[in-house]
N, C-alpha and C positions, 0 to 999 in steps of 0.2 A: 365658239365656234363658227368656223366660216365653210361656209356649203351655198352653193351652188346649183342653178338647174340650166341645161344647156338644150334649145330645137327653139321653135317659131313661136314665138313670145305675145297675145292678142290681148291686148284691155282694153276696159270698156272706157272711157274716159270722160264722156258725156252721152245721151242722146240722138248723138250726130256726132262723133266723130270716134273714131280707134286709136289708139297705142300699137303700131305696128315694127316688131324686131328682130324680124329674120336672123337665122343663127345665132341667137341672142344666148346671157349669160342672166340668168335671173338668179342673183348673187344674198345669199340671207346670214342674220349673224345671229345666232341659237335660234332661228328659227323665223326671226324675222325680216321682213323683205328688206333690204341695205339698197340696193336698188338693180336698173336695166342696163347691162353694157353691152357691146357691138365685139369686145372685147376685155378681158378680166385687166383692170388696172395690176401696175405691178403691186401695188400695196393689200392685193386679194391673189396673187398668185396661187397661192398656198390652202385657197381653196379645195375642197373638197365635191368636185361634179361629178356628176349624172348626169349623161349624157343621153339625152333622148333621138337623138340622130334628126332626122326631120318631123319629127312629129310635132301636133301642135301643142303648146303650154299657155292654155285656159284659165279664167276664173274658175274655181269652183260655182256650184249653181247656188241660188237663195228664191227657195219656194216658198216663197208669203202669204200663202195659203190653200188650207187642204186640211182634213180631219181626219186624222188617226184609227179613229176604228170604224170609217169606212175600207178602209184601205182593201180588205179582207173579199171583199163584191167587186171590185175593181172590173166594170166594161158590164156589167150587170144592171136591165133593167133600161136600158136608152132610149126606153118606147114611149116612156112615162118623163109628162111636163115636170118641174120643177117637185108643184106644191102634193101632187101625188106620188111621186119619187120619193119622198121623204116620206108617208105615209106607208108606205109599200116596200120600202128596199132598205132606205136608209136610219129611223127608228127601230124597228126590230133589229138589224144588226149592231146598233150599239146601245142595244140593252141587254144583251149580252155577256158587255163589261164591265157588269156588276160582278162579275166571276172571277176574282183577283191572277188564279191561276191560267184564265184562258187570258186573261189582260198581258200578260208577261210571256206567253207562246207568239201574240200575232204581232205585240211588240216588238221585240225580238228580232224578226223578222222584218216589219219592215223600218228599224232602225240599220238593220243591214240592206237592204235595197235601195236605201234612201246615197247611202253612200257608192253604192254599187254602180248608182247612176248620178257618179258626183257631184250630187247636193249634200254640200256641209252648212247651209244654211237654215232655218226654217222660221215661220209664225205657222203654229197649229192649233188647231180645235181640237185637242180631248172629248170624252162623251161628259155626261154632269157625275158620271163615280169618280169622288174626291180619290177610293186608293187605286184604282186605274189610272186614274192620271201623272198621279205619284213614281208608278210604273214608266209610262211612257216616257218621264222625262230624266227616269235614271233609264232604262234602254239608250236614249236616244246620246246624253253623256258617254256611257262606255263605246256607244257606237264610232264617234266623234263628232258628234252631227252639235251646231249652236244655235241659238236663237231664243225665241218663247213658245212656251204652251200656256193653251189655257183650260181650263175647267166648265164646263161649259153650264151658264145658269140659264135657266125655263122655271118656270114656275105659271105658264098654260099655253092653251094652243096646241099641247104635247099629246099623244098616247099614258092611259091613265097609268102604264107599267115604263114611262120613261118619263115623268112630270114628276120635280120637286113643289110641297107646300113654299112657299114664298120663305118665311119662315126655318124650314131646311137650308133652302140655298143660300143663304146670308151667313147662317151655320160653318154651314162645310165649304163656303166659299173661305171664310174665317179658319176654319181649321187648315184645309190645305194650303194657303199661304202660308202661313208659319210651320208647316213642316216643308217648304220649297227653301227654307236658309239655309238648305245643305247644297242645295245646286251651286256650280259656280262656272256651266256655260250654258245651260237652261233654264232662264226666267222664268216668271211667270207674265201674265197677257190676260187683264181684265175680259171674258166672253160670253156676252150678252149674245147669245147663237143672230137672233135677230129681233128686231122689235117685238114681232107678231107676239115673241114667244117669252115675253115680260110684261109683268104691269106694271104700273109706275112707281110701286111701293118698290120692288126689286132695283128697277135702277136707278130709283134715289139712292142708296143703299149703295147700289158700285158705283154710280159719281163719286158719294162720299168716301170711298175707301180707293178711287183713285186719288184724288184729291191729299188725305193722309198720308199715304206712301208715295204717292208719286208714281204709278203704274203707269206703262202702255194702256191699251185698248185694241180689241181686232172685234166686227161682227163684220153683216150685210148692209148692204144700200143699193136699192134698187135694182135688182136682180131682175125681176120680168114683173107683168104688167099686173098679177092675181096678185105679186105677193106687195103693192102698190099701194091697189086696193084694199087692201086688208088692213093696211096702216092706217091710210086714210080713214079706214071706220072703227079702227080702235080709240088712235091720238085725234079727235076731232079739232082741238083745238091746234093742233101743229097745219100748218099751213102744206110744210113738204117735209117728206119720209127724214130729211136729216138733220130736222128740227127736233125728231123726234130724240133725238143723241145729244142734240144740242142741252137741249130743255135740264137734262140731269148733268150736264160737265160731262159726257163721253166723244168730245168732238174738238179736237184740237191737235198741235201737231206731233202726237204721242199715240195715234190713234188712225190703224186700218180700217179700208171697208172697202171689200169685194166686189169685185163686178161692176157699179155704175156705168148699168150697159145704158138707162133709159135718164139715166142724171139728165137736166134741161138746162138752161145755160144757168138761171141762179142755183142750183144747187151746188154745181161746177164751181159760179163765184162761190158758195160758202166754202167748202172745199180745201179751194186755193187761197181763201184768206186764214183759215184757222188753219193751213199749214196739212193738213191732213190728207195718208197715204190712197190712191187707190188702183186696186191689186185686178190687174186684170186677167180674169181665168177664161181662154176662151173656146178652148176645151170642151167646160161645163156649157156656160153659153150655147153652145153652136148643139152637145148631145140633148140638152133637157129645154131646148129650144126657145131660150129663154131672149136671145138676139144678139148683134154685136156691139161691142161698146166701144165708143169711139176715140179707141185709141189712140192713136196719133193725134188728135185734136187734142186731146190733156195731154199729150205731153207739149203740143206748140203752143199750150196755154200757160204751160209751166210748170201742170203738177209733178207730183215724182213718184210715177206711176210702177207698180211693181208689179213682178210677175208671180201668177199661181197654177199648178198644177189642179189644183181644186177636185183631188180623189178625195170623194168618186163619182161623183159627179164628170169632174175631166175619170178621163181614161188612160191615164198611164200619168206614171210618175215620172219619166223622162225630162226632163226638161229643154234637151236640144227636141224633142219633140210635138211639146209646149212651145217653145218658140217659134216653129213651124205652122205650126197652128196656129199663133198669132198671128204671123206675117200674109197666111193663103185667106183667114177671116176679115182681115184688116182689107184686104185686095176684093173680094166680093164686097163688103160694103160698100167701095169705092166704086165696084158695077153698077153697081144697085143708085150710089145716089151721082153720079155720071162726074167722080171728082177723081180723080186720079192723088191727089194728097193722103186720101183716107187710107192709103198703106203706106204700114211699115217699112220701117230699111231696114235692114242686117245691124246697123248701128243700134237703133232705137231697142229691134229686139235682145241682142244680145244686152244692152243696158237694163232692161228693166229686168232680162234674169241673173244679175251678178251685181254692179253698183247702186240698183234704189235700191234693193235691199241689204244690199252692205251698209249704205248710209245708215235707213233708220234703224239700223241696229248699234248706230255710233260708229262703224268705219268707214277711212277713204275709199272711195271712187278709186276702180282701177285695185294693180299692187301697188299701193301705198308706202310709202317710206316708212318703213317702223310698224306698221301691219302685219299680225302671224299669218303664215304664208298659208291662205285656200287659191288651192291649184286643182284642177284637176287635164292630165294630158289622152290627151287626142290620136291616134294614128289612122290616117287614112290614106299614109303607104301604099295602099294594096288597091287603091283609086286609077285609074291613069294622071298623070301628071301633062295638062295641056302647055305648052310653047306659051312661056310670061304669064303662066297663071299665077295671080299677084293671092298674097294672106288673105287679103279681104274674104278673093273669088274662094278660097281655102275654106273660110269658117262657116260662108252661105250652105258650100256644099255638105261640111259637115252638119251641118244645121237641120239640111234634107236626107241624109243618107247613113250618118253614122247611130248608134244605139252602145248602149253600155257594152256588148262584146267590144268593143273599140276602147274602150278606158284603160289604158295601159299602169295609170297610179291617180293616185286623190291625195290632196294634201288639206290635213283640216287642223289649225290652230298650230301648224309648222311643225306636222305630224305628217306623216308618211302613212295612210291608215289603206291602202290596196296599191 
């Protein structure tokens, strides 16, 4: 069946270029992208058109780093640095997910709120609780969210009420992976919380499971200086943080590493060589006083930088706000270093929030032909239209001024969700 969306279509083709299609048709065949046309070709004249007028039709967002059980306290405790914040807020909240009924209620709301904010793709941390992790995966699939979810592994450096034994962590990881086979749109991703929370025995086990089952991995890397010092103390045979993951086979082209705020040239070279994807989380880096990631530099080096809200270190699920935060943080870095090239462009921010995550998940960038439609329709028509205002300018303004109240429609996997 042929259908089409009509409006001002903007796609992220690369970190440096936008595909701008004013007053055009995004044509779909059975929910898959057939092409973008200024006018419907004769062979497509019978397409059923949904006309969004002068609204913006964007790729929906890919949030490639957030913590599901932390969503409930988003915006709380923003006066603490990372490690103190974990002890005071994050760990007590995550412990509550031992209760499946509690997890069901909270994760259902989170899944709905993601779609309401135009986010249809994720890579998400759950807690260490297997049953709650499976509930999160179920609720995301029901809502129309796709991507990865990971059961967290941690067998040390966590409170007694939220710490597995090594054998428990191994057994529960295998139980979780076996139970994941029923999911079609949300897939498992191995998730050592971060190197300090895992013994070498557990990391070695995860590396073995990754190799045997060809699984992706997500974790944290060089987020703040206290964390880096702790890694050096716990793993004295590894000269740098990244080498801990690499030592155990957890550092390759199927790996996401959140933050990379303090990654030096050597660590960045290793990221690039191995094909590991950094995930930039400007909001949480600011809120938890971790620093400002050199996101623009990473992109220029050829790194496949994705974007993450990092809720609840980050303060919002909105990827529009996350893009704005990222641009502003990069400008601050540029001022501090007296280097304007540190500033992220709207092309880069939009790419990081959409196509970078899409490609990690195996899809083409932009509105790739043959891909199932993932799109968000933003209505900015209540704002003044300046003479000669370009679609690029409207996109940039939308990032700064629009939110979920201005979302008219969200499509995921070719299906309209709102």
